[in-house]
Structures are given as C-alpha cells and as structure tokens.
One Martini backbone bead per residue (centre of mass of N, CA, C, O) as a GRO file, in nm:
protein
  109
    1MET     BB    1  -1.476  -0.526  -1.984
    2GLY     BB    2  -1.647  -0.474  -1.713
    3ILE     BB    3  -1.804  -0.315  -1.472
    4THR     BB    4  -1.766  -0.262  -1.149
    5LYS     BB    5  -1.996  -0.353  -0.879
    6THR     BB    6  -1.940  -0.219  -0.580
    7GLU     BB    7  -2.237  -0.202  -0.451
    8ILE     BB    8  -2.258  -0.532  -0.405
    9TYR     BB    9  -2.050  -0.478  -0.189
   10THR     BB   10  -1.888  -0.445   0.077
   11GLU     BB   11  -1.693  -0.232   0.239
   12GLU     BB   12  -1.476  -0.439   0.308
   13GLN     BB   13  -1.434  -0.560   0.026
   14ASN     BB   14  -1.352  -0.291  -0.110
   15ARG     BB   15  -1.113  -0.224   0.076
   16ILE     BB   16  -0.942  -0.475   0.026
   17ALA     BB   17  -0.925  -0.451  -0.281
   18SER     BB   18  -0.789  -0.171  -0.286
   19THR     BB   19  -0.540  -0.248  -0.124
   20LEU     BB   20  -0.441  -0.481  -0.310
   21LYS     BB   21  -0.410  -0.307  -0.560
   22VAL     BB   22  -0.190  -0.119  -0.451
   23LEU     BB   23  -0.003  -0.372  -0.349
   24GLY     BB   24   0.019  -0.514  -0.657
   25HIS     BB   25   0.303  -0.365  -0.679
   26PRO     BB   26   0.642  -0.402  -0.663
   27ALA     BB   27   0.724  -0.103  -0.626
   28ARG     BB   28   0.554  -0.054  -0.368
   29ILE     BB   29   0.686  -0.267  -0.197
   30SER     BB   30   0.971  -0.150  -0.221
   31ILE     BB   31   0.911   0.121  -0.094
   32LEU     BB   32   0.811   0.018   0.179
   33GLN     BB   33   1.067  -0.141   0.254
   34TYR     BB   34   1.258   0.096   0.250
   35ILE     BB   35   1.123   0.268   0.465
   36ILE     BB   36   1.128   0.057   0.690
   37ASN     BB   37   1.447   0.006   0.686
   38GLN     BB   38   1.521   0.309   0.771
   39GLN     BB   39   1.362   0.408   1.032
   40SER     BB   40   1.264   0.659   0.855
   41CYS     BB   41   1.250   0.917   0.684
   42ILE     BB   42   1.230   0.997   0.337
   43CYS     BB   43   1.452   1.187   0.100
   44ASN     BB   44   1.528   1.149  -0.227
   45ASP     BB   45   1.629   0.819  -0.245
   46LEU     BB   46   1.469   0.634  -0.455
   47VAL     BB   47   1.605   0.651  -0.732
   48ASP     BB   48   1.879   0.520  -0.653
   49GLU     BB   49   1.763   0.261  -0.505
   50LEU     BB   50   1.540   0.155  -0.742
   51GLY     BB   51   1.578   0.246  -1.057
   52LEU     BB   52   1.368   0.470  -1.104
   53ALA     BB   53   1.184   0.702  -1.212
   54GLN     BB   54   1.058   0.980  -1.076
   55ALA     BB   55   0.773   0.961  -1.201
   56THR     BB   56   0.718   0.671  -1.108
   57ILE     BB   57   0.755   0.715  -0.806
   58SER     BB   58   0.543   0.935  -0.774
   59GLN     BB   59   0.301   0.757  -0.851
   60HIS     BB   60   0.338   0.548  -0.625
   61LEU     BB   61   0.325   0.746  -0.388
   62LYS     BB   62   0.040   0.844  -0.448
   63GLU     BB   63  -0.102   0.572  -0.400
   64LEU     BB   64  -0.001   0.534  -0.106
   65LYS     BB   65  -0.121   0.802  -0.002
   66ASN     BB   66  -0.418   0.745  -0.077
   67LEU     BB   67  -0.429   0.500   0.120
   68GLY     BB   68  -0.240   0.607   0.387
   69ILE     BB   69   0.040   0.449   0.443
   70ILE     BB   70   0.154   0.727   0.375
   71LYS     BB   71   0.344   1.019   0.462
   72GLY     BB   72   0.397   1.378   0.409
   73THR     BB   73   0.663   1.624   0.405
   74ILE     BB   74   0.768   1.957   0.376
   75GLU     BB   75   1.127   2.040   0.309
   76GLY     BB   76   1.142   2.270   0.123
   77LYS     BB   77   1.221   2.082  -0.169
   78SER     BB   78   1.132   1.845   0.007
   79VAL     BB   79   0.989   1.516   0.032
   80CYS     BB   80   0.877   1.334   0.307
   81TYR     BB   81   0.859   0.983   0.400
   82CYS     BB   82   0.621   0.774   0.586
   83ILE     BB   83   0.479   0.566   0.795
   84ASP     BB   84   0.149   0.507   0.892
   85LEU     BB   85   0.089   0.338   1.172
   86GLU     BB   86  -0.218   0.334   1.192
   87VAL     BB   87  -0.276   0.230   0.908
   88TRP     BB   88  -0.093  -0.015   0.911
   89ASN     BB   89  -0.237  -0.160   1.152
   90ASN     BB   90  -0.517  -0.171   1.024
   91LEU     BB   91  -0.438  -0.334   0.772
   92LYS     BB   92  -0.319  -0.573   0.920
   93SER     BB   93  -0.577  -0.655   1.069
   94GLU     BB   94  -0.764  -0.690   0.824
   95LEU     BB   95  -0.588  -0.904   0.675
   96ASN     BB   96  -0.579  -1.109   0.905
   97LEU     BB   97  -0.881  -1.163   0.915
   98PHE     BB   98  -0.903  -1.264   0.626
   99PHE     BB   99  -0.665  -1.494   0.638
  100ASN     BB  100  -0.793  -1.626   0.927
  101GLN     BB  101  -1.004  -1.784   0.814
  102ASN     BB  102  -1.207  -2.042   0.827
  103ILE     BB  103  -1.174  -2.354   0.654
  104LYS     BB  104  -1.397  -2.570   0.501
  105MET     BB  105  -1.334  -2.889   0.401
  106ASN     BB  106  -1.373  -3.067   0.127
  107LYS     BB  107  -1.372  -3.359  -0.103
  108CYS     BB  108  -1.376  -3.207  -0.403
  109CYS     BB  109  -1.042  -3.149  -0.463
   0.00000   0.00000   0.00000
C-alpha cells in the first residue's frame, strides 16, 4: 500500500478523513455513546460498562482526545472524560455539510 499524499487534498478533505478514521472504530462509537448517555462526565466506569481491557479503552480515549471530541480532567487518581460540546458541534456541522451536498444523478448507473 502506498503512502497517502495528504498534501494534494484540501484542508477540509484531510480533516473530514481524519475525523472519520477516528470515528471508524466501533469501540470509539460505544465510548462516545456511553459518555453522551450519562449526561455527565465519566470516571473509571468504562471497563465494566464496555467489557474491554483498560489498556484498550485508554488507547481509544487517547484517539478521541487527540481528535478533541472529548476532554479530560484529573481528579485525584481518576481521569474524568466528557464531550467537548464546541468540538462536537463543529464536527456535526462539518459532517452535515459534507453529507448534505446535492448530488446530480445521471442515468449511468
């Protein structure tokens, strides 16, 4: 497989692709849904709730945090995570713009 030439794509195209790559793992979707459904920050609940190893969850949290969609705070020995609403809303808007593009259909397919 060749190296992706990200410089030939627009900043928007690279950003959308990076976002979808991070969101493309079901464990990360599960983590986000769990945090959203709690309607509050979560601290150390994910291992029992998701049935994944702590190391696996930590790696997925790291990817979500790098994307900026979650943020964390340290409280004693615990790290608490919540959705960053500003980033969430920006991602939602950007993906809505992408998926709501008008498609002109030919009769070729």
